[in-house]
N, C-alpha and C positions, 0 to 999 in steps of 0.2 A: 504494500500500500504506500501511497505517497505521504508527504509531510502533512497535508491538510487532512487526509483520511485518518492518519494516526492521531492527530490532535483532537479529532472529533470523538475518539474513543477514550481519551484521558480525561478524568473528571476530578480526581482528588489527589492530594499529596501522596507520593509513593507508587502511584499507578505507573506501569511501564510495559513496553513491548519491544521486541526485536524485529526489525524489518530489513529487507534488502532495499537498496536505493536505485531508482530508475536512472539517475544521472551518472552513476558509476557502477555498472553491472558487476556483480561478484563481490561488492563491498556491502557491509551491514551497518545499520544505525540503531542505537538504543534511543527510543523516544520515551520521555517520562514527563510527569507533572510534579512540580515542586514550587512551593511558595506561591500558589495561585497562578502559575504560568507554565505552559508547555516548554520543554527543552529537548534538544536533539544532540546526541553525541555520536560522532562517527567512531566505530570500532576500528582501531588502527591495526593493520595487519603487517607484521614484520616477517620478511622471508629471509631465513638464514641459509647460507650455502657453504657448509663446512668443508665439503669436498665435491669434486666433479661428479655429476650424475646424481647427486643427492641434495635435497632441499628440505627445510623444515619451516613450518609456519607457526608464528606466535601471535597472540592477540592481546591488546591492551587498550586502556583509556589514557592514563597518564603515567602510572607507576608500574605495578606488578604485571608481568607477562604470563600468559597461560597457553596451553597447548591447543585449546579449542574454545569456542564461544560459550558453550554451556558452563565450563569451568570458570571462565571470567565472570559470567553473570552470577553464578552460585556464590563466588567470593564476595561480591557486592551485596547480594540479597541476604545470604546467611549471616555475614558479619556486620551488616549495616554500614559498610564502608562507602563514603561519598564517591560518586562517579567522577567528580572533579573537585579539587580543593577550592577553586574560585567560586563555584556555584553552591557547593555543599549539598548538592542533590543526593538524596538517599532513595533507593528503590526497594520495594518489598511486596508490592501487590501486582502480580502479573495480570495482564489483560489477555484473555484467551480469544482466539479466532473462532467466531460462531458461524461463519459462512465459508464455503469452499473458495479456494483461491480464484477459480474460474469466475465465480459470481462477483467477487471483489473486482477482478480485472474488467469485467463487463460494465460494472457500475462506473469505474474510473474512466473507461472508454467513452461512456455516454457523456461524462462531464467534459472530456477533452475533444469530442467530436470524431474520434477514431472509430473505425469499424471494430466491433467487439471481437470478432474472430482474429483480426489482424493484431489487435492489442494482446490477445491471449498468446498468439504465436510469438510475438515479439518478447513477451514476458518469459516465455519458456526457453526460446532460443538463446537469449542473452545470458542465461545462467551458465556458469562454467561447470564442467563435469566435476572438477576437483573440489568444488565447493558444495556439492549437493548434500553430502553427509553432514557438513557443518550447518547448513541451512535447516535440514530436517531436524537435527538435534536442537538447534536454537529455537525452532518453532515449537518443538515438544516441551522445551524448558518453560515456555511462557504459560504452560497449562497447569502448573502446580506451584505450591509454595514449599520451601524447605522448613520443616519444623525443627526447632532447636530447644523447645521446652517440653518437659514431660506432661502427659495428660493427667497425671496424678497431682492435682493442685491442693496441697495441704492447707494453703492459706484460704481457700474457698470452701473447704470441707466442713459441713455442719453435721454433727453426730447426734443420733437419737440415743445412743448407748454410752458414749464416753463423756466423762465430766471434763470441765475445763482443766488444762494443765495436768492431764492424767499421768499417773506413774506407769512405767513399763509393766506389763502383765498384771494389771490391777485385778486383785482377787474377786472383787465384787462384779466387775465386768465379765470375768471368766465364768463366774457362776451363772450369770444371766445368759451367756452364750450357751452353756451346757444345757440349760433348761429349754432354750429355743431349739437346739438340735434334737433334744430328747422328744419334744412334741412333734417333730417333723419326721416323716418316713424318708427313706433313701431317695425315692423318686422326686418328692417335693424339694428336697435339698439339692438334688442334681439339677433341677430346672432353675432354681435360684442361682446356682453357680453358672449355669449356661447363660442366663440373662445378663449377668455382669460381664462374663467373658465376651459375649457378643457385642456389648457396648464398647469395651476396651479395644477389641479387635476390629471394630467397625464393620460388623457383619449385618446387624439389624439396626434400624433407626438411623441410617446414614442420611444426613441432610444433603440438599443440593449444594449448599455452601461447602460442606466437608468434601464432597466429590470434586468440586472445583479446586479446592486447596490441594487435594491429593493428586488430582489428575487422572484418577481411576475411580471405579465404582465401589470398592471395598478395601478393607485392610488386608484381606487375603491376597490381593494383587499388590498393594503398596509394599508389603514386607519383602517382595521379590525385587524391588527397585532400589537404586542407590539412595534416593531421597527418602526412603522409608526407615532410615536408621533409628530415629527416635522411637517409632512405634515398635521396632524390633527390641530395643532396649527395655521399653515399657512392658512388653509381653514376657520377656525373660525375667524381669523383676517380679511380675505378677505370678508367674509359674513357680518361682522359688518361694514366694510368700505363701502361696496355697499349700505347698509341701510343708512349710514350717508350721502353718496353722493346724494341719492334720497331725503332725508330730507332737505339737504341744497338747492337743486333745488327748492323745494316748499317754504321753509322759506326765501330763498334769493330773492324771487319775491316781490319786493317792489312797484309794480304797483297797479292797482285797484283790488278790490275784484274779479271782473269778470276775470281779467287776471290771478289771482292766481288760480281761479277755473279751468281755461283752463289748467294750468300746472298740477293740480290735475287730470284732465281728461286724459291728455297724460300719466301720470304715471300709471293710472289704465289700459289704453290701453297697456302699456308696460308690465305690470304684466300679462295681458291676452296673449300677444304675447309670453312671456317667457314660459307660461304654454302650450298653444295650438299649437304654431308653432315651437318654438325652443326646446320644450320638456325639459326645464331646470328648474327643481323644486328647485334646490339649489338657483339659482338667483331669481326665483319667490318668494321664502320665504323671501329673503332679501328685496325685494321691498315691500312685505306685512308687514314686520317688520317696515319699514319706515312709511308706511301709518297708522300704529297703535301706533306710538310713541306718548307719551302724548303731546309733543309740536305741533304735527300735528293734533291730535284728537281734541284739544281744540279750533281750528280755526273754531268756529261755523258759522260765517258769510260766510267763504269760502265754507264750506260743504253745506250750504243752497244755495249758488250760483251754486254749482255743481248740486244739485238736480233740480234747476230751469233751468239752461242753458244746462246741459248735462245729461238729465234724464236717458237715456239708460245706460250711463256709471255708474251713481250712483246706479242704480238698479242692474247692473251686479256685482258691488263691494259688495253690501250688500247681494244679494240673491245667488250669484254663487261663487265669489272668497273667501269671508270670510268663508263660510261653508266648502269650499274645504280645506282652510288652517287649519281649526279646525280638519277636518278629517285627514290631514297629521300629525298633532301633536298627534292625537290619534293612529297613526300607520296604518291608512287606506288611501285610495285615490290614490295610485300609480298604481292600477290595471286598465286595460282597454285600454291601448294605448302604443305606443312605447315611450321609454325614452332615452334621451341623457345624462342627469345628474340627478340622483335620489336625493331625499331629504335626505341629509347626516347629517344635523345639530344635530338631537337627538343623533345619534351614536357618533358624534364628542364630544359633550358635556358630554355624559355618560362616554366615555373612558378617557376624560381629567379631570373627577371629578368635573365638574361644576354642581352646584345645579340646579335641575329641579323643576318643580312644584310638590308639595305634594298633591296628589289626592287619592280618594278612589280606583282608578283604577291603583295604582302604580305598582303592580306586572304585571298586564296585559300590561301596557305601556312598562315596561321593556322587557317583552317577545316580544311584537310587534317590539320594536327597534332592538333587537337582530335578530329577524327573517328577518327584512328589511335589516340589514347588511349582513346576509347570502345570501339573494337574490341578493343584489348589487354585491357581490363578485362572485356569481354563474353565473350571467348574464352579467358580465363585458364585455366579447367580443361582445355581441349584442349591448350594450350601446355604445361601441367604434365604432362599424360599423355604427350605426345610426347617431352618432355625426359627423363622417367623411362624411357621405352622405349629411348632412345638410350644412356642411362647404365647400363643393366642388360644382362644377357645375357653376351655374349662379352667385353665390355670390362673390362679389369683395370687399375685405376689404378696408376701408379708414384708412390710417395710423394714422391720427390725432384722429379719433374717437376711433380707437382701443387703442391708448395710454390713452385716457380719461377713460378707464375702467381697466387700469392696476393698480395693488395694489401699486406699487412703486410711481406711479403718485399721487394716492390718499393720500398716506402718506406725500408726500412733499406738495401737495396742501393744505391739512387740517392743518398741523402743521409747515410748512416751512422747509427749508433744514436743519436747526439746530434741531428743535423740533421733526422731524420725527424719530429720533433715541432714543427718550426718553422712559421711562418706559410706557408700554401699559396702565396700569390702570390710571396713571396720565394723559396720553393723552386723554383717553376716558372721564374721569371726567371733564377735562377742556372743551372738545368739547360739552359735554352735557350741560354745563352752557352757552356756546355760543348759542346753539340751543334754550335754554329757553329764553335768552335775545331777540333773533330774533323773536321768537313767540310772546312774550309780546309786542314787538314794533309793530307788524302787527295788533294784536288785544289785546289792553290793558285789564288787568284782569277785570276791572269794566264793560267791554262790554261783558264779557263771561257769558252766561246764558245757561247751558246745557239743551238739550231737555229732556222732561219727557217721 
C-alpha cells in the first residue's frame, strides 16, 4: 500500500505496519502513528560482500542491524525501543491486513487512474525474487503481538479463599480445600481443572482480540510458534504447580496410613477421570508426575495400604495409567479417542530448551514430539469444539473449586503473597525441600524398605 493508504489505517499511538514502497521496489517502510501524527521510516538494507560469490543482507533503522525484517521489528516491538532517537516513536500495536493484496492494488489503481489488472501486474513484477521471503515474513509479523508478561497476574488476582497477606501453606486454607475436594467426585474435579487449563491454554473462550494478538486461533497453535514463548513458559509453570498441588494433598494427610491410602486412591481416580472423561492429557500428566515424585514413591506403607484396601485402583495405576504415561512420553498414546487438551509438555520443554532424557531413541523422540505438535496445531479446532462441549450443558462450575485450580491461587498458597513473586527456580527448590520434610515425617527413613 502507498503512504496515504497506510496513514488511513493508523489511528493511535503505537499502531504500525510494514509495507513495500512503490517508489523503490524491493525496499520496505515501517509506517507508524506517534504523538498524534503518522510517521514513515525506511528500513535500511545493508548488503555485505565478505567474499566473491557470497553476499549477506542486514536490516536497520539507525543502530542495531538484524538478519531479517521480522527480527528488526521484534526488537523494537518486544523491547519498546524507539524507531529513531529524534522522533522517539515506539511501536507495539500491529495493524493487520484485512483484504487480499489484489483488492488493495485495485483500490489504489482506481485512485490513480491505472487499469486494475495493469496495477496488479506491475505490483507483482517489480518484486525481487530474493526479497519474497522477507516480505512474506514481515507481513506475517504484523499479524501478532509478542507477549512479554505472564498471564498469571498476581496483582489483579482477587481470592475467595485466601486472606490478605496469606502465609505459605496456610493450614486453614488447606482444610477448606480438602473439604471442597472431598465433596466433589473425580469427574467434577476433572472438569474444573479442564476449565482452567482451557482458559490458560486459550482453547475455549478465545476472544477476537486475543486471536488478533496471537495471530492464530488458539494457544495450541501459538505454542508451536516462536512468539509463543510466554505462553509456553506459563503452561510449564502451571503443569508443575498442578503436580505440586497433588503432592501436597497426599503428603499433607497426617492421619492414619489407611486415610493416606484413601487420598492416594482418589488421586488415581482423578488421573483416570482426566484421561477418560475430561480428555485432558496435559493435566493427566501433571497428576502422574505427582504420583511419581520421589517423596510420594517412597511412602511404602501407604502404597501397601492402597494395594490392600483399594486393589482395583492400585492395579489400574500400575497396569493401565503408568504404561499409558510411558507411551505418551515416547510420543504415542494420543490416538484412538477425542481430545480436549493434548499432551503438550514435551513440545513445551523442547522449545524452551529444557533438558530431556538422553535415550537411544533420541532422534525418534524428537520426531514424535514435532509430529505431535503439528497434529495439535492441525486439529486445534476439533480440540476446541470438544472442550467446549464438555464444559457446557449439565456442568455447573463451583467458584471456590474453580479458584482452587487457578495458577495464581497456587502461587500464593504455596509461597505466600510475598514469596509468590520470587524467582521460579528458588521457589521450586524451597518447595521440594518442604515436600521431602513432609514425606520423612509421615514415614521416617528407617521405616522405608523398598520392595524387591
